[in-house]
C-alpha positions as CSV (number, residue, x, y, z in Angstrom):
1,M,66.1,-178.1,19.0
2,T,67.6,-174.5,19.3
3,T,68.7,-172.9,22.6
4,S,66.2,-170.5,22.6
5,F,63.5,-173.1,22.5
6,L,65.2,-174.8,25.5
7,Y,65.3,-171.7,27.3
8,Q,61.8,-170.8,27.0
9,A,60.3,-174.4,27.2
10,F,62.4,-175.7,30.2
11,G,64.6,-172.6,31.6
12,I,67.7,-174.6,30.5
13,R,70.2,-171.5,29.3
14,E,73.7,-173.2,29.1
15,Q,72.9,-176.2,27.2
16,E,72.4,-177.5,23.8
17,C,70.1,-180.2,22.4
18,T,72.3,-182.6,20.0
19,R,69.4,-185.1,19.4
20,V,65.8,-185.6,19.6
21,R,64.1,-189.0,19.4
22,Y,60.7,-190.4,20.1
23,E,59.8,-193.6,22.2
24,D,56.1,-194.4,22.5
25,N,54.7,-191.7,24.4
26,S,58.1,-189.9,25.4
27,I,60.2,-187.3,23.6
28,I,64.0,-188.1,24.7
29,L,66.4,-184.9,24.5
30,E,70.1,-185.4,24.2
31,I,71.5,-182.7,26.3
32,Q,74.8,-181.4,26.9
33,T,76.6,-178.3,27.8
34,R,77.9,-175.9,25.3
35,K,81.9,-175.6,25.6
36,D,81.9,-171.6,26.0
37,K,79.6,-172.6,29.1
38,L,82.0,-175.0,30.8
39,V,83.6,-173.8,33.8
40,C,85.0,-175.1,37.4
41,P,82.3,-176.1,39.6
42,Q,84.3,-174.7,42.2
43,C,86.2,-171.7,41.5
44,K,84.6,-170.9,38.2
45,S,87.6,-170.6,36.3
46,R,87.6,-171.3,32.3
47,H,91.2,-172.8,32.6
48,I,89.9,-176.4,32.5
49,S,90.3,-179.9,30.8
50,R,87.3,-182.7,30.5
51,S,88.3,-186.2,31.7
52,G,85.4,-188.2,30.9
53,S,81.5,-188.0,30.9
54,H,78.5,-190.0,31.9
55,I,74.8,-189.8,31.1
56,R,72.2,-188.8,33.6
57,R,68.5,-189.7,32.6
58,I,66.5,-186.6,33.9
59,R,62.1,-185.9,33.9
60,N,61.3,-182.8,32.8
61,V,58.0,-180.9,32.2
62,P,55.8,-182.3,29.8
63,I,55.1,-181.2,26.3
64,G,51.3,-181.8,25.8
65,S,50.6,-185.2,26.7
66,K,54.3,-186.5,25.7
67,Q,56.9,-187.0,28.5
68,V,59.8,-185.1,28.4
69,I,62.9,-187.3,29.2
70,M,66.5,-185.7,28.7
71,N,69.7,-187.6,28.6
72,V,72.0,-185.4,29.9
73,K,76.2,-185.7,28.9
74,V,77.7,-184.6,32.5
75,Q,81.0,-183.3,32.1
76,R,84.0,-184.5,34.7
77,I,86.0,-181.4,34.7
78,E,89.7,-181.3,35.9
79,C,90.5,-177.2,37.0
80,K,93.9,-176.2,36.3
81,D,94.0,-173.3,38.8
82,C,92.6,-175.0,42.0
83,G,93.0,-178.4,40.8
84,C,89.4,-179.8,41.8
85,I,88.1,-182.9,39.7
86,R,84.5,-182.7,39.7
87,N,81.1,-183.2,37.5
88,E,79.9,-179.8,36.0
89,H,77.1,-178.3,37.8
90,L,73.7,-178.3,36.3
91,H,71.7,-175.3,37.2
92,F,68.1,-176.8,36.0
93,V,68.5,-179.9,38.7
94,H,69.3,-179.8,42.2
95,G,72.0,-182.7,43.3
96,K,71.3,-185.9,42.3
97,R,67.7,-185.8,42.0
98,S,66.2,-187.4,39.1
99,Y,63.8,-184.4,37.9
100,T,64.2,-181.1,36.9
101,N,63.5,-178.1,39.3
102,R,60.7,-176.9,36.7
103,F,59.2,-180.3,37.0
104,S,59.3,-180.4,40.8
105,R,57.2,-177.1,40.8
106,L,54.9,-178.4,38.1
107,V,54.4,-181.4,40.8
108,L,53.5,-178.7,43.8
109,S,51.0,-177.0,41.5
110,L,49.3,-180.2,40.8
111,S,49.5,-181.3,44.5
112,H,46.9,-178.4,45.2
113,I,44.0,-179.9,43.2
114,G,44.9,-183.6,43.2
115,T,46.0,-186.5,45.5
116,I,49.5,-188.1,45.3
117,K,48.3,-190.9,43.4
118,D,46.3,-188.5,40.8
119,V,49.6,-186.3,40.2
120,A,51.6,-189.7,39.8
121,N,49.2,-191.0,37.6
122,F,49.2,-187.7,35.2
123,L,52.7,-187.6,35.1
124,H,53.6,-191.1,34.6
125,V,56.1,-191.2,37.7
126,S,56.0,-193.2,40.6
127,W,53.9,-192.3,43.9
128,D,57.4,-192.4,45.8
129,T,58.6,-189.4,43.5
130,V,55.7,-187.2,44.2
131,K,55.7,-187.9,48.0
132,E,59.5,-187.2,47.8
133,I,58.8,-183.7,46.2
134,Q,55.9,-182.9,48.3
135,K,58.1,-183.7,51.3
136,K,61.2,-181.7,50.5
137,H,59.1,-178.5,50.0
138,L,57.1,-179.1,53.5
139,Q,60.6,-179.8,55.2
140,R,62.2,-176.5,53.4
141,N,59.4,-174.2,54.4
142,Y,57.6,-175.9,57.5
143,G,60.2,-177.9,59.1
144,C,61.1,-175.1,61.7
145,P,58.2,-173.1,62.7
146,Q,59.1,-169.7,63.8
147,F,58.9,-168.7,67.7
148,D,58.5,-165.2,67.1
149,N,55.5,-163.6,69.2
150,L,54.8,-167.1,70.8
151,E,52.9,-165.7,73.9
152,Y,50.0,-167.5,74.1
153,I,49.8,-171.1,73.3
154,G,47.5,-174.0,73.2
155,I,48.4,-177.6,74.3
156,D,46.3,-180.6,73.2
157,E,46.6,-184.4,72.1
158,F,45.2,-186.3,69.1
159,A,45.2,-190.2,68.6
160,I,47.1,-191.2,65.6
161,A,46.1,-195.2,66.1
162,K,42.8,-196.1,67.4
163,G,43.2,-194.3,71.0
164,H,46.4,-195.9,71.8
165,V,49.1,-193.8,70.1
166,Y,49.1,-190.3,70.4
167,K,50.8,-187.2,69.3
168,T,51.0,-183.9,71.4
169,I,50.6,-180.5,69.5
170,V,51.3,-176.8,70.5
171,V,49.3,-173.9,69.0
172,N,50.4,-170.2,68.7
173,L,46.9,-168.8,69.7
174,L,47.6,-165.6,68.4
175,N,47.7,-167.0,64.4
176,G,46.7,-170.6,64.9
177,Q,50.1,-172.1,63.7
178,V,51.0,-175.4,64.9
179,V,54.6,-174.6,66.3
180,Y,55.7,-178.2,67.6
181,I,54.6,-181.9,67.4
182,G,55.7,-184.1,70.3
183,Q,55.4,-188.0,70.8
184,G,52.7,-189.2,73.2
185,K,50.7,-187.4,75.7
186,G,52.6,-187.0,78.7
187,M,55.5,-184.7,80.0
188,D,57.9,-186.2,77.9
189,A,56.1,-185.2,74.7
190,L,56.8,-181.2,75.3
191,E,60.5,-181.6,76.1
192,G,61.9,-180.7,72.8
193,F,59.0,-177.6,72.5
194,W,60.7,-176.4,76.2
195,K,64.0,-176.7,74.9
196,K,63.1,-174.8,71.9
197,V,61.4,-172.2,73.8
198,N,64.5,-171.6,76.1
199,K,66.9,-171.7,73.1
200,N,65.2,-168.9,71.3
201,G,64.6,-166.9,74.4
202,V,60.7,-166.7,74.3
203,V,58.6,-165.7,77.4
204,I,54.9,-167.8,77.6
205,K,52.3,-165.6,79.1
206,A,49.6,-167.6,79.1
207,V,48.7,-171.3,78.2
208,A,45.5,-172.9,77.5
209,T,44.7,-176.7,78.2
210,D,42.7,-179.2,79.3
211,L,42.9,-181.0,82.7
212,S,45.8,-183.1,81.6
213,G,48.5,-183.6,85.2
214,A,51.0,-184.2,82.7
215,F,50.4,-181.1,80.7
216,I,49.7,-179.0,84.1
217,S,53.1,-180.5,85.6
218,S,55.2,-179.6,82.3
219,V,53.9,-176.0,82.1
220,L,54.5,-175.3,86.0
221,Q,57.6,-177.0,85.6
222,N,59.2,-175.3,82.3
223,A,57.1,-172.0,82.2
224,P,56.3,-170.9,85.9
225,Q,55.5,-167.4,84.9
226,A,53.0,-168.4,82.6
227,T,49.0,-168.3,83.4
228,L,47.5,-171.5,82.9
229,V,43.8,-171.5,81.6
230,F,42.0,-174.6,81.6
231,D,39.8,-174.8,78.6
232,H,35.8,-174.6,79.5
233,F,34.8,-176.5,76.8
234,H,36.8,-179.4,78.5
235,V,35.2,-178.5,82.0
236,V,31.9,-179.1,80.0
237,K,32.7,-182.2,78.4
238,L,33.5,-183.6,81.9
239,M,31.0,-182.7,83.3
240,N,28.8,-184.2,80.4
241,D,30.4,-187.3,80.8
242,T,29.8,-187.7,84.6
243,L,25.9,-187.0,84.0
244,D,26.4,-189.6,81.3
245,M,28.0,-192.0,83.9
246,I,24.8,-191.4,86.2
247,R,22.5,-192.0,83.2
248,R,23.9,-195.5,83.0
249,N,24.1,-196.4,86.5
250,V,20.7,-194.8,87.1
251,Y,19.3,-197.2,83.8
252,R,21.5,-200.3,85.2
253,E,19.8,-200.2,88.6
254,E,16.3,-199.3,87.6
255,K,13.9,-202.7,87.6
256,D,10.7,-201.4,86.6
257,L,10.9,-202.0,82.9
258,N,8.3,-199.0,82.0
259,K,10.7,-196.7,83.8
260,R,13.8,-198.5,81.8
261,K,12.0,-197.6,78.6
262,V,11.5,-194.1,79.4
263,L,15.4,-193.7,80.2
264,K,16.4,-195.6,77.4
265,G,17.7,-193.3,74.0
266,T,18.1,-190.1,76.4
267,R,21.7,-189.7,76.3
268,W,21.5,-186.9,73.7
269,L,18.6,-185.4,75.1
270,L,20.6,-184.9,78.8
271,L,23.7,-184.0,77.2
272,C,22.8,-180.8,74.1
273,N,22.2,-177.8,75.4
274,G,18.5,-177.1,77.4
275,K,17.8,-174.2,75.1
276,D,18.0,-176.6,71.9
277,I,15.4,-179.3,73.7
278,F,12.9,-176.9,74.9
279,D,12.1,-175.3,71.5
280,D,10.6,-178.9,70.7
281,R,7.6,-179.9,72.5
282,Y,7.9,-183.7,71.9
283,K,11.8,-183.6,73.1
284,S,11.3,-181.3,76.2
285,G,8.3,-183.5,77.0
286,R,10.4,-186.8,77.0
287,L,13.2,-185.4,78.8
288,E,11.0,-184.1,81.6
289,N,9.6,-187.7,82.1
290,A,12.9,-189.0,82.1
291,L,14.0,-186.6,85.1
292,A,10.7,-187.0,87.0
293,L,11.6,-190.6,87.4
294,N,15.1,-190.3,89.2
295,E,15.8,-187.5,91.4
296,P,19.5,-188.3,91.3
297,L,19.3,-187.8,87.7
298,M,17.6,-184.5,87.6
299,K,19.5,-183.0,90.3
300,A,22.8,-183.8,87.8
301,Y,21.0,-182.3,84.9
302,Y,20.1,-179.1,86.2
303,L,23.8,-178.9,87.4
304,K,25.2,-179.7,84.0
305,E,22.9,-176.9,82.8
306,S,24.0,-174.2,85.5
307,L,27.9,-175.4,85.0
308,K,27.9,-172.8,82.2
309,E,27.0,-169.7,84.4
310,I,30.8,-169.6,85.6
311,W,32.0,-168.0,82.3
312,M,29.2,-166.0,81.9
313,Q,29.8,-163.3,84.9
314,I,31.0,-160.1,84.9
315,D,34.7,-160.6,86.7
316,E,36.8,-163.0,88.1
317,E,35.3,-162.4,91.8
318,Q,31.7,-163.2,90.9
319,A,32.5,-166.0,88.7
320,G,34.4,-167.4,91.8
321,K,31.2,-167.2,93.8
322,V,29.3,-168.6,91.5
323,L,32.1,-171.6,91.3
324,D,31.8,-171.9,95.0
325,D,28.2,-172.2,95.1
326,W,27.9,-174.7,92.5
327,V,30.3,-177.1,94.4
328,E,28.3,-176.9,97.3
329,Q,25.4,-177.8,95.4
330,A,27.2,-180.5,93.9
331,Y,28.1,-181.9,97.2
332,Q,24.5,-181.6,98.7
333,A,23.2,-183.9,95.9
334,K,25.6,-186.6,97.6
335,I,26.2,-188.5,94.0
336,P,29.4,-190.1,94.2
337,Q,29.9,-189.0,90.6
338,L,29.1,-186.0,91.0
339,T,31.2,-185.4,94.1
340,K,34.3,-186.8,92.3
341,F,33.7,-184.0,89.8
342,A,33.2,-181.4,92.2
343,N,36.5,-182.0,93.8
344,T,38.1,-181.7,90.6
345,L,36.6,-178.5,89.7
346,K,37.7,-177.5,93.3
347,A,41.4,-178.4,92.9
348,H,41.4,-176.6,89.5
349,R,39.4,-173.7,90.7
350,W,42.5,-171.4,90.0
351,G,43.0,-172.3,86.3
352,I,39.4,-172.2,85.3
353,L,38.9,-168.5,87.0
354,A,42.1,-167.5,85.2
355,W,39.7,-167.4,81.9
356,Y,38.8,-164.0,83.2
357,K,42.5,-162.6,83.0
358,Y,43.1,-164.4,79.3
359,H,40.5,-165.3,77.1
360,I,41.8,-168.2,75.6
361,S,40.5,-171.8,74.9
362,T,41.6,-174.6,73.0
363,G,38.9,-174.4,70.5
364,K,41.5,-173.6,67.9
365,L,43.1,-177.1,68.5
366,E,40.2,-178.8,68.3
367,G,39.4,-177.6,64.9
368,I,43.2,-178.4,63.8
369,N,42.3,-182.0,65.3
370,N,39.5,-182.2,63.3
371,K,41.1,-181.5,60.2
372,I,44.1,-184.2,60.9
373,K,41.4,-186.7,61.4
374,T,40.0,-185.5,57.8
375,M,43.5,-185.6,56.3
376,K,44.3,-189.0,57.8
377,R,41.1,-190.3,56.7
378,Q,41.7,-189.0,53.1
379,A,44.9,-190.7,52.8
380,Y,44.0,-193.7,54.6
381,G,46.5,-193.3,57.2
382,Y,50.3,-192.5,56.8
383,R,53.0,-194.8,57.3
384,D,55.7,-192.0,57.4
385,Q,55.3,-190.2,60.7
386,K,57.5,-187.1,59.2
387,F,55.6,-186.5,56.3
388,F,52.4,-186.7,58.5
389,E,53.9,-184.1,61.0
390,L,54.9,-181.9,58.0
391,K,51.7,-181.9,56.4
392,I,50.3,-180.7,60.0
393,L,52.7,-178.1,60.2
394,A,51.9,-176.9,56.7
395,M,48.2,-176.5,57.7
396,H,48.5,-172.9,58.6
397,D,50.1,-170.5,56.2
398,K,53.1,-169.0,57.5
399,N,52.4,-165.6,56.2
400,G,49.8,-165.4,58.8
401,S,46.6,-165.6,56.7
402,S,44.8,-167.9,59.4
403,D,41.8,-166.2,61.2
404,K,42.9,-165.1,64.6
405,C,41.8,-166.9,67.6
406,V,43.2,-165.8,70.9
407,V,40.7,-163.2,72.3
408,L,37.2,-164.5,72.7
409,S,34.3,-162.8,73.4
410,K,33.7,-162.3,77.0
411,R,30.2,-163.8,77.2
412,I,30.3,-167.2,75.5
413,S,27.5,-168.5,73.4
414,W,26.6,-171.9,74.7
């Protein structure tokens, strides 16, 4: 096999093939460096002597359906100029890996269209080999997210083990890139993030988060200059949970079997958008019947519908009046669950109205969380948590091809 073929097929330019043999479904190439190309691996001097050798078995890209295995004769070189004694450097393989750089690139290309198992079976290598190549690539390209232009961030958590084990993610809302992953969902989960923020001299302008006390305290303590914006979808979700709690209590306390039948199965009708229901005569009629049976449930439902008006005003001042009026109506309803929610709304009034200054939300994070769930489901979970985190960091293109998400329209489509 000529040196030209080695270069054209495998990108090998300094070695020669001394023998070719065939074993089962494999092509075995005996490779060694040409004498005129042997140099000191440290100072590049040619004033050297050879002091032994050993054989390295290295996988290369296949030829057709045949595996290509190279038995490379690696010379041990003693330099007469610098005095070092080291093995020669092989330009086509990195370090002590058992596969060439070109083989690694082939694995990464195939990984775009197949699972780790698919790629491993196609190339006749182990699952661990493919995963190792992927992990090294992810670490090299996505292991250290850039903190450039990090002004608007979103913070949220997601469960990784049936709701008992959590991770916290921080997303750059200007481009949708995950810039940090912390363990847990408390203040400790964000300690590493704030250290990186201070190290890089980053000044955060606004933070979108839910009503988590741990996240709020962490932001106020580490970025006091930043404006906290409480995500409106989380506020509405909390109200939906309150309404559902009231529905369950009403159903449980109702003694009339006929009334219980009317109330049963109304959860979806109560929680979905009113405009979606009233387009359907049957559904709207069923909801009206359920509300007519119980005044507390009716009050809670219409308060749920009117809550969205807070984010549909002209300015912050008008929105504040709507919010205060809503809280007063909730108090007047004298429903314990509603009173508790109204207290929460009142306590977080400043962060809710901050949306009028910075139109940001955690909507992008919810989309990322859905992608994470899909990724976990397709892989049947991840034992290697570092590999899992690298996959999350790589979900966004570093070149910024992701759609921007920081500025929402002032009018929200509910």
